[in-house]
N, C-alpha and C positions, 0 to 999 in steps of 0.2 A: 423484535429485539433478536441481534446478530449472534452468534456462537462466541463464547470466550474465547474459543482457540485463535478465532481471528483478530476479533474486535475486543481485548479485555487491556490490564493499565501499569505504568511505572513511571517513574521520573525520568528523564532526559540522561542520558548519559554524555558526558562530555566528551569531545572529540579534540584529537591533537590535530592544529592545522595552524600553517602561518596565522598572523593577527592580521585584521582587515578592521580599517576605523569605522565604516558604515556599512550600513545593509546593503545586499544584493541587488538593483532596483527588480519591481515588478514585472517590469519589459523583459530583463534578461531571464529570470526564473520562468517565464513564459516561454519562452524560446529554447530554453534547454527542455523543458518536459516534452514540446512540440516536437524536438528533434530525438526525444528518445524513443524511436520506432521498435527495436528490441534489445533485450538486455536479460542477462542470466547471472546469478552468481549465488552466495552462501547468504543467509541471514541469521540473526540473532532474535528471538522473539522472548520479552518480557510480560509475562502474564499479570493480570491483576491479583492472583494469591502470590504473586511471588515466584512462582515456578519460571524457568526458564525453557525453551524448547529452540533447535536448531534445524535448520532445513535449506533448501536449494529455491530460490525463486527464478521464474519464469515470466517475462513481461512482451507481450508483443500487441503494441496500441495500433489501433483504439479497441479498448474494450475488453483487453483480454491478459489475466495475470495468474498465475498459478504458484502455489506452496506446496512444496514438497516435504513432508517433516520426516527428521531422523527417529530411528527407533531410540526410545522404547513407545515415542509417541504414535507415528504411521498416519497418524492424521493427513489428509489430503484436501485442499482449499482450491477450488478452480472457477475462474470467472471466464463468461464465453457465451456468446449469443444472447447478451444482455441479463444473464442470469449467474448469481454467486451459488455454488453447491459445494457444501461444506460432506465429504466423505468420512466418517466414523469408522474404524473398522470392527468397533464392538459392535454394531447398529446391522441388522439385517432388513430394516424398513426402509435403504435407499439413503440417500444423499439428503439432508435440509437445503432448500432453496430459497432465494430471496433476492426479488430484481436488484441487478446493479445500479439502477438509477435511484434507489432509495438508499445507497450505502456513500459514507465518504470516499472511499476509493474513487469512484465514479469521477470526482472531481479532477483527479490525476490521468485518469484513463480516456476521457473523452476526447474526440476526434480534434478539436481547438480548445486548447486549453488558454482560457484570456484570465489570468489573474487581475488583471487590472479595471475587470469590469464591476459595475456599483455593487456593494454588501458583499463581495464572495470574500474578499479578505478581509477579516476583523481585527488583526493585529500582525506588526511587521517588525522586527527588532534585530538588532545584532549585538552580539557579546563581543565582538573582534574577531574571535576564529570563525564564527559561525553567524549565518542569518536564518531566523526563524519566522516562519507565518504560520498563521492559523487561517484556514479557508474552510468555505462552506457552500452550501447551494444557496443561492441567494435568492431563488424562489420557494425552497425548502427548506429553512434552516434547521427545522423540526429534526431532519434526518441526522443531525449529527454534525462534527468536523474533523478534520485532520490538519494537524501540525506537522508540517515540514521542516526540517534541518538541512542546510545547505552549507558547503565549503565553498572558496571562491578558488581562482587562479589554478586551472578550470574551475569554471562551476558545477557541482557534483551534490546530487541526493544523496545524504548519509543515513538519515533516519526520520520515519514517521510516527507519530501517535494518532491514532484513530480513536474516537469517542463517538461512539453509535448512539441509535435514538432513546436508548435505555439508560445511558449516562455511562456504559462500561466502556473502559478504555485499554488498547493494547498499544506496546511499544513494540517496532519492527526497526533494529539496527540493520543497516547494507554493510555487507562486506564488498569488495571492490567488484563491482559491475562488470561482465564483457559484454560490451555495446555492439550493435549492428551487424550481429550473427544472423543466421537463419535459424529459425525456430520452427518446427512442424505445426500446423493449425489443429493437430489430432490431440497434442497437450492440453487445447482448451476447449474439448469437445465433449461437455457434460453426456449426451446421451451415450458416446461412445465410451465413455469410463465407466458409466452405469452398466452397460451390457457388458463391460469387462468384468467388472466385480459380480456380475450374475444379478443384479438389480431390477 
């Protein structure tokens, strides 16, 4: 079961955007995610206990993401090399590690996102301003799912809710992402981060 600091829960926050009559097609959402090679920006996380964390997110697809939490949290979550590592500054035991392939985040971090494949998307709806899909690994639905919220014109990922294998949920609300810039691989190197922290 993944740490609640990354994967725990809350209600969807309403997003202000121009109204749209129908949901964005899965093919367009797949195209958007595949084009999202690098991105960084601010995020707000709503945890299952109602607490709120903020920080900076770095994305480098495929397979890499980094959440730097602001004080007083100071937690760091890094995905790279096929693993997710959660660094807790209060722990002297090194990071908790999990296989990325067994987390719902892998769905949007894989090299070729194809939301149209059988049994991957279990819900696809629109409330006008936003399109929401719920996706899972079709071969391993027991790993949990990720609910993605997009706005249109242009298509933008605004929020996700991850439900992990234990049923715990986390809502991550994205600020405006700066896309396409250069992000160094060292930010996603779990071994280097562990050594830096004396682990």
